[in-house]
GUNU-19457 format. One record per residue (C-alpha): x, y, z. Coordinates in steps of 0.5 Angstrom, whole numbers. Layout:
<atoms>
@px->X	py->Y	pz->Z
...
</atoms>
This chain:
<atoms>
@px->24	py->-33	pz->-6
@px->20	py->-29	pz->-11
@px->20	py->-29	pz->-19
@px->22	py->-22	pz->-19
@px->28	py->-24	pz->-14
@px->30	py->-30	pz->-19
@px->30	py->-25	pz->-25
@px->33	py->-19	pz->-23
@px->39	py->-22	pz->-18
@px->44	py->-22	pz->-23
@px->42	py->-15	pz->-25
@px->42	py->-10	pz->-19
@px->42	py->-4	pz->-23
@px->36	py->-6	pz->-27
@px->33	py->-9	pz->-20
@px->33	py->-2	pz->-16
@px->31	py->2	pz->-22
@px->25	py->-2	pz->-23
@px->23	py->-2	pz->-15
@px->25	py->6	pz->-15
@px->19	py->7	pz->-21
@px->14	py->2	pz->-18
@px->15	py->6	pz->-11
@px->14	py->13	pz->-15
@px->9	py->10	pz->-19
@px->5	py->8	pz->-13
@px->6	py->13	pz->-8
@px->5	py->18	pz->-13
@px->-2	py->16	pz->-15
@px->-4	py->15	pz->-8
@px->-2	py->22	pz->-6
@px->-6	py->24	pz->-12
@px->-12	py->20	pz->-10
@px->-12	py->23	pz->-3
@px->-11	py->30	pz->-6
@px->-17	py->29	pz->-10
@px->-21	py->25	pz->-5
@px->-23	py->32	pz->-2
@px->-25	py->35	pz->-8
@px->-30	py->29	pz->-10
@px->-33	py->28	pz->-3
@px->-34	py->36	pz->-2
@px->-38	py->35	pz->-9
@px->-41	py->28	pz->-8
@px->-44	py->31	pz->-1
@px->-46	py->38	pz->-5
@px->-50	py->34	pz->-10
@px->-53	py->30	pz->-5
@px->-55	py->36	pz->-1
@px->-58	py->39	pz->-7
@px->-52	py->44	pz->-8
@px->-46	py->44	pz->-13
@px->-40	py->44	pz->-8
@px->-34	py->47	pz->-11
@px->-34	py->51	pz->-17
@px->-30	py->57	pz->-17
@px->-23	py->55	pz->-17
@px->-22	py->52	pz->-24
@px->-27	py->48	pz->-28
@px->-32	py->45	pz->-23
@px->-27	py->47	pz->-18
@px->-22	py->42	pz->-20
@px->-16	py->46	pz->-17
@px->-19	py->46	pz->-11
@px->-15	py->42	pz->-7
@px->-8	py->45	pz->-10
@px->-12	py->52	pz->-7
@px->-13	py->49	pz->-1
@px->-6	py->46	pz->0
@px->-3	py->52	pz->-2
@px->-6	py->56	pz->2
@px->-5	py->52	pz->8
@px->2	py->52	pz->7
@px->3	py->59	pz->7
@px->-1	py->60	pz->14
@px->2	py->62	pz->20
@px->4	py->55	pz->23
@px->2	py->56	pz->31
@px->4	py->52	pz->37
@px->1	py->53	pz->44
@px->5	py->56	pz->49
@px->4	py->50	pz->54
@px->5	py->45	pz->49
@px->10	py->39	pz->49
@px->13	py->42	pz->42
@px->17	py->36	pz->39
@px->11	py->31	pz->40
@px->6	py->36	pz->38
@px->11	py->36	pz->31
@px->11	py->29	pz->31
@px->4	py->27	pz->31
@px->1	py->28	pz->25
@px->7	py->25	pz->22
@px->5	py->19	pz->26
@px->-1	py->19	pz->23
@px->1	py->20	pz->16
@px->6	py->15	pz->14
@px->4	py->8	pz->17
@px->-3	py->10	pz->12
@px->2	py->11	pz->6
@px->7	py->5	pz->8
@px->1	py->0	pz->8
@px->0	py->1	pz->1
@px->7	py->-2	pz->-1
@px->4	py->-10	pz->0
@px->-3	py->-8	pz->-4
@px->-2	py->-12	pz->-12
@px->-4	py->-8	pz->-17
@px->-4	py->-13	pz->-23
@px->-2	py->-19	pz->-26
@px->6	py->-20	pz->-27
@px->9	py->-16	pz->-33
@px->14	py->-20	pz->-38
@px->20	py->-15	pz->-40
@px->24	py->-19	pz->-44
@px->27	py->-24	pz->-39
@px->24	py->-21	pz->-33
@px->18	py->-22	pz->-29
@px->16	py->-16	pz->-26
@px->10	py->-17	pz->-21
@px->6	py->-10	pz->-20
@px->7	py->-10	pz->-13
@px->12	py->-6	pz->-10
@px->13	py->-12	pz->-5
@px->10	py->-19	pz->-4
@px->11	py->-21	pz->3
@px->9	py->-27	pz->5
@px->6	py->-24	pz->11
@px->2	py->-18	pz->8
@px->-4	py->-18	pz->13
@px->0	py->-18	pz->18
@px->5	py->-13	pz->16
@px->-2	py->-9	pz->14
@px->-5	py->-9	pz->22
@px->2	py->-8	pz->24
@px->3	py->-1	pz->21
@px->-5	py->0	pz->22
@px->-5	py->0	pz->29
@px->1	py->5	pz->30
@px->-4	py->11	pz->27
@px->-7	py->11	pz->34
@px->-1	py->13	pz->37
@px->-1	py->19	pz->33
@px->-8	py->21	pz->35
@px->-6	py->20	pz->42
@px->0	py->24	pz->42
@px->-3	py->29	pz->38
@px->-8	py->29	pz->44
@px->-3	py->29	pz->49
@px->2	py->34	pz->46
@px->-3	py->39	pz->45
@px->-4	py->41	pz->53
@px->-12	py->41	pz->51
@px->-18	py->38	pz->55
@px->-22	py->38	pz->48
@px->-15	py->34	pz->44
@px->-14	py->30	pz->50
@px->-21	py->27	pz->50
@px->-21	py->26	pz->43
@px->-14	py->22	pz->43
@px->-17	py->18	pz->49
@px->-24	py->16	pz->45
@px->-19	py->14	pz->39
@px->-15	py->9	pz->43
@px->-21	py->6	pz->47
@px->-25	py->6	pz->39
@px->-18	py->3	pz->36
@px->-18	py->-3	pz->42
@px->-26	py->-5	pz->41
@px->-26	py->-5	pz->34
@px->-19	py->-8	pz->32
@px->-20	py->-14	pz->35
@px->-27	py->-15	pz->31
@px->-23	py->-13	pz->24
@px->-18	py->-19	pz->26
@px->-22	py->-24	pz->27
@px->-27	py->-23	pz->21
@px->-21	py->-24	pz->17
@px->-19	py->-30	pz->20
@px->-24	py->-33	pz->16
@px->-21	py->-31	pz->9
@px->-14	py->-35	pz->12
@px->-18	py->-41	pz->13
@px->-20	py->-41	pz->6
@px->-14	py->-39	pz->2
@px->-8	py->-42	pz->8
@px->-4	py->-36	pz->6
@px->-2	py->-29	pz->9
@px->0	py->-26	pz->2
@px->-5	py->-21	pz->-1
@px->-2	py->-23	pz->-8
@px->-4	py->-31	pz->-7
@px->-10	py->-29	pz->-4
@px->-12	py->-24	pz->-10
@px->-10	py->-31	pz->-15
@px->-14	py->-36	pz->-11
@px->-21	py->-31	pz->-13
@px->-19	py->-32	pz->-20
@px->-22	py->-40	pz->-20
@px->-29	py->-41	pz->-22
@px->-34	py->-40	pz->-16
@px->-35	py->-46	pz->-12
@px->-32	py->-50	pz->-18
@px->-38	py->-50	pz->-21
@px->-39	py->-43	pz->-24
@px->-33	py->-42	pz->-30
@px->-35	py->-34	pz->-32
@px->-36	py->-32	pz->-24
@px->-29	py->-31	pz->-20
@px->-29	py->-34	pz->-13
@px->-29	py->-28	pz->-10
@px->-29	py->-29	pz->-2
@px->-34	py->-24	pz->-1
@px->-39	py->-30	pz->-4
@px->-37	py->-35	pz->1
@px->-36	py->-30	pz->7
@px->-41	py->-24	pz->7
@px->-41	py->-24	pz->14
@px->-33	py->-23	pz->14
@px->-34	py->-17	pz->9
@px->-39	py->-14	pz->12
@px->-35	py->-14	pz->19
@px->-29	py->-12	pz->16
@px->-32	py->-6	pz->13
@px->-36	py->-3	pz->18
@px->-30	py->-5	pz->23
@px->-25	py->-1	pz->18
@px->-30	py->5	pz->18
@px->-29	py->5	pz->26
@px->-21	py->5	pz->25
@px->-20	py->11	pz->21
@px->-25	py->15	pz->25
@px->-30	py->16	pz->19
@px->-37	py->18	pz->20
@px->-41	py->15	pz->23
@px->-36	py->13	pz->28
@px->-32	py->20	pz->28
@px->-32	py->20	pz->36
@px->-25	py->22	pz->37
@px->-26	py->29	pz->33
@px->-34	py->30	pz->34
@px->-34	py->37	pz->32
@px->-40	py->38	pz->36
@px->-38	py->36	pz->43
@px->-30	py->36	pz->42
@px->-29	py->43	pz->37
@px->-24	py->38	pz->33
@px->-22	py->33	pz->38
@px->-15	py->31	pz->38
@px->-12	py->36	pz->32
@px->-17	py->43	pz->35
@px->-10	py->46	pz->37
@px->-7	py->45	pz->30
@px->-6	py->49	pz->24
@px->-3	py->50	pz->17
@px->1	py->44	pz->14
@px->0	py->40	pz->20
@px->-7	py->40	pz->20
@px->-7	py->38	pz->13
@px->-3	py->33	pz->15
@px->-9	py->30	pz->19
@px->-13	py->31	pz->13
@px->-8	py->27	pz->8
@px->-8	py->21	pz->13
@px->-15	py->21	pz->14
@px->-16	py->21	pz->6
@px->-10	py->16	pz->6
@px->-13	py->11	pz->11
@px->-20	py->11	pz->7
@px->-16	py->9	pz->0
@px->-12	py->4	pz->4
@px->-18	py->1	pz->8
@px->-22	py->1	pz->1
@px->-16	py->-2	pz->-3
@px->-15	py->-8	pz->3
@px->-22	py->-9	pz->3
@px->-23	py->-10	pz->-5
@px->-16	py->-14	pz->-5
@px->-19	py->-19	pz->1
@px->-26	py->-20	pz->-1
@px->-27	py->-17	pz->-9
@px->-22	py->-20	pz->-12
@px->-16	py->-15	pz->-12
@px->-14	py->-13	pz->-19
@px->-18	py->-19	pz->-22
@px->-24	py->-17	pz->-27
@px->-31	py->-18	pz->-24
@px->-33	py->-24	pz->-30
@px->-28	py->-29	pz->-33
@px->-30	py->-26	pz->-41
@px->-26	py->-24	pz->-45
@px->-29	py->-17	pz->-46
@px->-27	py->-16	pz->-38
@px->-20	py->-19	pz->-38
@px->-18	py->-15	pz->-44
@px->-18	py->-9	pz->-39
@px->-12	py->-8	pz->-35
@px->-12	py->-10	pz->-28
@px->-10	py->-4	pz->-24
@px->-16	py->-1	pz->-28
@px->-21	py->-6	pz->-25
@px->-17	py->-4	pz->-18
@px->-18	py->3	pz->-18
@px->-25	py->2	pz->-20
@px->-27	py->-3	pz->-14
@px->-23	py->2	pz->-10
@px->-27	py->9	pz->-12
@px->-33	py->5	pz->-11
@px->-32	py->3	pz->-4
@px->-29	py->10	pz->-3
@px->-36	py->13	pz->-6
@px->-40	py->8	pz->-1
@px->-36	py->11	pz->5
@px->-37	py->18	pz->3
@px->-45	py->16	pz->2
@px->-45	py->14	pz->9
@px->-42	py->21	pz->11
@px->-48	py->24	pz->8
@px->-54	py->20	pz->10
@px->-52	py->17	pz->17
@px->-51	py->22	pz->23
@px->-46	py->21	pz->29
@px->-47	py->15	pz->34
@px->-47	py->16	pz->41
@px->-41	py->14	pz->44
@px->-44	py->8	pz->49
@px->-47	py->6	pz->42
@px->-41	py->5	pz->39
@px->-38	py->1	pz->45
@px->-44	py->-3	pz->45
@px->-44	py->-5	pz->38
@px->-36	py->-6	pz->38
@px->-36	py->-11	pz->44
@px->-43	py->-14	pz->44
@px->-44	py->-15	pz->36
@px->-38	py->-15	pz->32
@px->-34	py->-19	pz->36
@px->-39	py->-24	pz->38
@px->-41	py->-24	pz->30
@px->-34	py->-25	pz->28
@px->-32	py->-30	pz->33
@px->-39	py->-34	pz->31
@px->-36	py->-33	pz->23
@px->-30	py->-36	pz->25
@px->-33	py->-42	pz->28
@px->-38	py->-43	pz->22
@px->-32	py->-43	pz->18
@px->-28	py->-47	pz->21
@px->-34	py->-53	pz->21
@px->-35	py->-52	pz->14
@px->-27	py->-53	pz->12
@px->-27	py->-59	pz->16
@px->-33	py->-62	pz->14
@px->-31	py->-61	pz->7
@px->-24	py->-63	pz->8
</atoms>
């Protein structure tokens, strides 16, 4: 049983209060990051293209996400006459909610001690946390397909079909790429995976932590690239493809429903960055086991690593064009999947030899 359950089992009121505080804190921070990721992306891409980005709403456009949210909230909500209305309304929620739910199992710091209570800095520690993430991450594509089908539009339907094929193609490689992590850690708990990465690097270098990116660089690259494909980010944004499909599966959406699609995209970008950091980059642990770094709170390191990966994802959007659909399928089936299988084979051989 978890330490939190042991320490708070005799105080159900305290247990419920602590859980509510953690839920509100985690999801509040996530929504704040999602809102300002839109501003951050527009500013970064603007400067990379010798522009300024948002400047007029607040200091350097800092109030732009609030202005955009208010504008979309008060805009007229249009539903096509031939659309399947219930599915049309539910589709944006089916994309956003799974993205937000997956944050619950990501650890954001070491255990806190309050009196006699030991409180993990995590909404909940599941011993199958990685499977939980993959289960809910796979639900997002149902919302995209539902949006494309219920819109009764050819462009939207093509976007939904593309998303389905893309998810199937890249989820296999994504799952296989992190099997190597399970083989090394022998656990599916994200909290335990973070603790194991705090050991000395290969048992030799005491001040460098044993992040799995050092022993599994191929798995790290495969997981990150397949993650981009699963959340439909450039250069894998084929389900939207503005130059071909207008706006893909969300072509017929307007007002707050359209805003929910945007929120889901940036929520997915935040979550995939947090998962990558947790599995390969030590989670909330410091990059060096020295006093000046270990004094900094764990959630600061986690956020710093997440923001670094998000910056890299935005940088990719400003750099690379969208790939062709046949290139997308070729990369998924003939490059990523064989490499993931090869990595599992090599990791298995190394583990057996070391044992």
